[in-house]
VEXDREN-2710 file (C-alpha; in Angstrom, 1 decimal):
% VEXDREN-2710
k/r/px/py/pz
1/MET/0.1/-14.7/17.4
2/THR/-1.7/-11.6/14.5
3/GLN/0.0/-8.6/15.3
4/ARG/-2.1/-5.3/15.6
5/VAL/-1.7/-2.2/14.0
6/LEU/-3.3/1.2/14.8
7/ILE/-3.6/3.5/11.3
8/VAL/-4.0/7.3/12.4
9/ASP/-5.0/9.7/9.5
10/ASP/-7.7/11.9/9.0
11/GLU/-8.2/11.2/5.2
12/VAL/-11.4/7.8/5.0
13/GLN/-9.6/7.0/1.6
14/ILE/-6.4/6.3/2.7
15/LEU/-7.5/4.8/6.1
16/ARG/-9.9/2.7/3.5
17/ALA/-6.9/1.3/1.6
18/LEU/-4.2/0.7/3.9
19/ARG/-6.5/-1.4/6.1
20/MET/-7.3/-3.5/3.1
21/ASN/-4.0/-4.1/2.2
22/LEU/-2.5/-4.6/5.7
23/GLU/-5.3/-7.1/6.5
24/ALA/-5.1/-8.8/3.3
25/ARG/-1.6/-9.2/5.0
26/GLY/-2.4/-11.2/7.8
27/TYR/-2.6/-8.1/10.4
28/LEU/-5.1/-7.2/12.8
29/VAL/-6.1/-3.2/12.4
30/THR/-8.3/-0.4/13.5
31/THR/-8.2/3.2/12.2
32/SER/-8.6/6.4/14.0
33/GLN/-9.2/9.6/12.1
34/ASN/-8.6/12.1/15.2
35/GLY/-5.6/11.9/17.9
36/GLU/-7.3/12.0/21.2
37/GLU/-9.2/8.6/20.1
38/ALA/-6.0/7.1/18.9
39/LEU/-4.9/7.9/22.1
40/ARG/-7.6/5.8/23.8
41/PHE/-7.2/3.2/21.6
42/VAL/-3.3/2.8/22.6
43/ARG/-4.5/2.9/26.6
44/ASN/-7.3/0.2/25.9
45/GLU/-6.0/-1.9/23.5
46/PRO/-2.7/-1.3/22.6
47/PRO/-0.8/-2.3/19.4
48/ASP/2.0/-3.6/18.3
49/LEU/2.8/-0.4/15.6
50/VAL/1.3/2.8/15.2
51/ILE/0.9/4.1/11.5
52/LEU/0.6/8.3/12.6
53/ASP/-0.4/10.8/9.9
54/LEU/1.1/14.0/10.7
55/GLU/-1.3/16.6/9.7
56/LEU/-4.0/15.5/11.7
57/ALA/-7.4/17.9/12.5
58/GLY/-6.8/19.0/16.0
59/MET/-4.4/17.3/18.1
60/SER/-1.5/16.8/16.1
61/GLY/0.5/14.2/14.7
62/LEU/3.5/15.7/16.3
63/GLU/1.4/16.0/19.8
64/VAL/0.0/12.2/19.6
65/LEU/3.4/11.0/18.9
66/GLU/5.0/12.9/22.1
67/SER/2.0/11.2/24.6
68/LEU/3.0/8.3/23.1
69/ARG/6.2/8.7/24.0
70/ALA/5.6/9.8/27.5
71/SER/4.2/6.0/28.0
72/SER/5.3/3.6/25.5
73/ASP/8.5/2.8/22.9
74/LEU/6.0/1.0/20.8
75/PRO/7.1/1.5/17.1
76/VAL/5.6/4.1/15.0
77/ILE/6.0/5.1/11.2
78/ILE/5.1/8.5/10.6
79/LEU/3.2/9.6/7.4
80/SER/3.7/13.3/5.6
81/ALA/2.6/15.0/2.9
82/ARG/5.8/17.2/4.0
83/SER/8.7/15.6/3.0
84/GLY/11.4/18.0/3.6
85/ASP/14.2/17.4/6.4
86/PRO/13.3/19.6/8.9
87/GLU/9.5/18.0/9.6
88/LYS/10.8/14.6/9.4
89/LEU/13.9/15.4/11.7
90/LEU/11.6/17.1/14.4
91/ALA/9.5/13.4/14.0
92/LEU/12.5/11.2/14.2
93/ASP/14.2/13.3/17.1
94/GLU/10.8/12.9/19.0
95/GLY/10.9/9.2/18.9
96/ALA/9.4/8.0/15.5
97/ASN/10.5/4.8/14.1
98/ASP/10.5/5.7/10.3
99/PHE/9.1/8.4/8.7
100/LEU/7.2/7.9/4.8
101/ALA/6.5/10.5/2.6
102/LYS/3.2/11.1/0.8
103/PRO/2.7/9.7/-2.0
104/PHE/4.6/6.1/-0.8
105/SER/3.7/2.7/-1.9
106/ILE/2.3/-0.1/-0.1
107/GLY/4.9/-2.3/-0.8
108/ASP/7.5/-0.1/0.7
109/LEU/5.1/0.5/3.7
110/VAL/4.6/-3.0/4.2
111/MET/8.2/-3.5/4.3
112/ARG/8.8/-1.2/6.7
113/VAL/6.2/-2.7/8.8
114/ARG/7.4/-6.1/8.4
115/ALA/11.0/-4.9/9.5
116/LEU/9.9/-3.2/12.7
117/LEU/7.7/-5.9/13.9
118/ARG/10.2/-8.6/12.5
119/GLY/7.2/-11.1/12.0
120/ASP/5.7/-13.0/8.9
121/VAL/3.2/-11.9/6.8
122/GLU/0.8/-14.0/5.0
123/GLU/0.6/-13.7/0.8
124/LEU/-1.5/-10.8/-0.8
125/THR/-4.5/-12.0/-1.6
126/THR/-5.9/-8.0/-1.8
127/LEU/-5.1/-4.9/-3.5
128/ALA/-7.2/-1.5/-2.7
129/THR/-5.6/1.8/-3.9
130/THR/-7.6/4.8/-3.7
131/ASP/-9.4/4.1/-7.3
132/PHE/-10.1/0.4/-7.6
133/THR/-9.9/-2.8/-5.6
134/LEU/-8.5/-6.0/-6.5
135/ASP/-9.6/-9.4/-5.2
136/PHE/-7.1/-12.1/-6.0
137/VAL/-8.8/-15.1/-4.4
138/ALA/-12.5/-14.3/-5.8
139/SER/-11.0/-12.6/-9.0
140/THR/-13.2/-9.9/-8.9
141/ALA/-12.6/-6.1/-9.4
142/SER/-14.2/-3.1/-9.0
143/ARG/-13.8/0.7/-9.7
144/GLY/-16.1/3.8/-8.1
145/GLY/-18.3/1.0/-7.5
146/GLU/-18.6/-0.8/-10.6
147/ARG/-17.5/-4.5/-11.3
148/LEU/-14.3/-4.5/-13.6
149/ALA/-14.1/-7.7/-16.3
150/PHE/-10.7/-9.3/-16.9
151/THR/-9.7/-12.1/-18.9
152/GLU/-7.8/-14.9/-17.6
153/VAL/-4.5/-13.6/-18.9
154/GLU/-4.9/-10.1/-17.5
155/TRP/-5.5/-11.2/-13.9
156/LYS/-2.3/-13.3/-14.4
157/ILE/-0.4/-10.2/-15.5
158/LEU/-2.2/-8.2/-12.7
159/ARG/-0.8/-10.8/-10.2
160/VAL/2.6/-10.7/-11.3
161/LEU/2.9/-7.2/-11.1
162/VAL/1.1/-6.6/-7.8
163/ARG/3.1/-9.1/-6.4
164/SER/6.3/-7.8/-7.2
165/GLY/6.2/-5.6/-4.3
166/GLY/6.7/-2.4/-7.1
167/ARG/10.3/-3.9/-8.4
168/LEU/10.7/-3.9/-12.0
169/VAL/9.6/-6.6/-14.2
170/THR/11.1/-7.6/-17.3
171/GLU/8.8/-8.4/-20.5
172/ARG/10.7/-11.9/-20.3
173/GLN/10.2/-12.6/-16.6
174/LEU/6.6/-11.3/-17.1
175/LEU/5.6/-13.2/-20.2
176/GLU/7.0/-16.6/-18.3
177/GLY/5.1/-16.0/-15.1
178/VAL/2.0/-15.8/-17.3
179/PHE/2.0/-18.3/-19.9
180/GLY/4.9/-20.5/-18.6
181/ASP/5.9/-23.0/-20.9
182/GLY/2.2/-22.4/-22.7
183/PRO/2.4/-21.2/-26.6
184/PRO/4.8/-18.6/-26.9
185/GLU/3.6/-15.2/-26.9
186/ASP/5.8/-11.8/-28.0
187/GLY/6.3/-8.3/-26.5
188/ALA/3.8/-7.1/-28.8
189/HIS/1.1/-9.2/-27.5
190/LEU/2.2/-8.7/-23.8
191/ARG/1.8/-4.9/-24.6
192/HIS/-1.6/-5.3/-25.9
193/HIS/-3.0/-6.9/-22.9
194/VAL/-1.3/-4.4/-20.4
195/THR/-2.9/-1.9/-22.7
196/ARG/-6.5/-3.6/-21.7
197/ILE/-5.6/-3.5/-18.3
198/ARG/-4.9/0.2/-18.3
199/ARG/-7.8/1.4/-19.6
200/LYS/-10.1/-0.4/-17.2
201/LEU/-7.9/0.7/-14.3
202/GLU/-6.1/3.8/-14.6
203/PRO/-8.1/6.8/-14.1
204/GLU/-6.0/8.3/-17.6
205/PRO/-4.7/5.5/-19.6
206/ALA/-2.5/7.5/-21.7
207/ARG/-1.0/8.9/-18.6
208/PRO/-0.7/5.4/-16.0
209/ARG/-0.3/5.8/-12.4
210/TYR/-0.6/2.6/-11.2
211/VAL/0.8/0.1/-14.4
212/ARG/3.9/1.9/-15.7
213/THR/6.3/1.2/-18.5
214/VAL/9.9/1.2/-18.4
215/PRO/10.7/1.5/-22.2
216/GLY/12.8/-1.1/-23.6
217/ILE/12.5/-3.0/-20.4
218/GLY/9.4/-4.0/-18.9
219/PHE/6.7/-2.8/-16.3
220/ARG/6.7/-2.0/-12.2
221/PHE/2.9/-2.0/-11.0
222/TYR/3.4/1.4/-8.4
223/ASN/1.0/1.1/-6.1
224/ALA/0.5/4.8/-4.9
225/ILE/-1.4/5.9/-1.5
226/VAL/-1.7/9.8/-1.6
END
């Protein structure tokens, strides 16, 4: 049975990115930009889990949480741009099940969603960030409404890095994941491909936000939601 997630955040870009990424993993997602509407959704078609931003316009996220806890024990993950201990403790005291400070990674969020729902999810097929979208089934990409062109090798690199869930991928692991038993490639060739990927994806290629190098070891894909 498909599990339903309600996301409550007043930032459209965050809603869009979270929705696309959770749907790509097999969840049925509903979004809301304000607390009053979110509570109506919960009453009319209860979700299995709520992802709730504290900094909402109008009715605050904390007030939404209080209303939810008055009648429901469904899992709630709190999002907040303020990561201070007092705010975190207050949300947890009010009944939140988990707390994530912005910026956070999609991989981290998905692990927490999965842990609370204790359900299996499908393999990632689509990745959406606030800067670009990647479709690994159709091998298509776009940034700011414009299509991006990647070579076959670049797509393979992206698949390995993105599906690592934010974990470090060594150069050797990446070479094996991309080229397998084919013609041997060296680290310099691999880094050349990574540089080309950054030029296409990164808002500031010289200061990469997504495809990050761990000097002397390898690479890490950090899908940040701000």
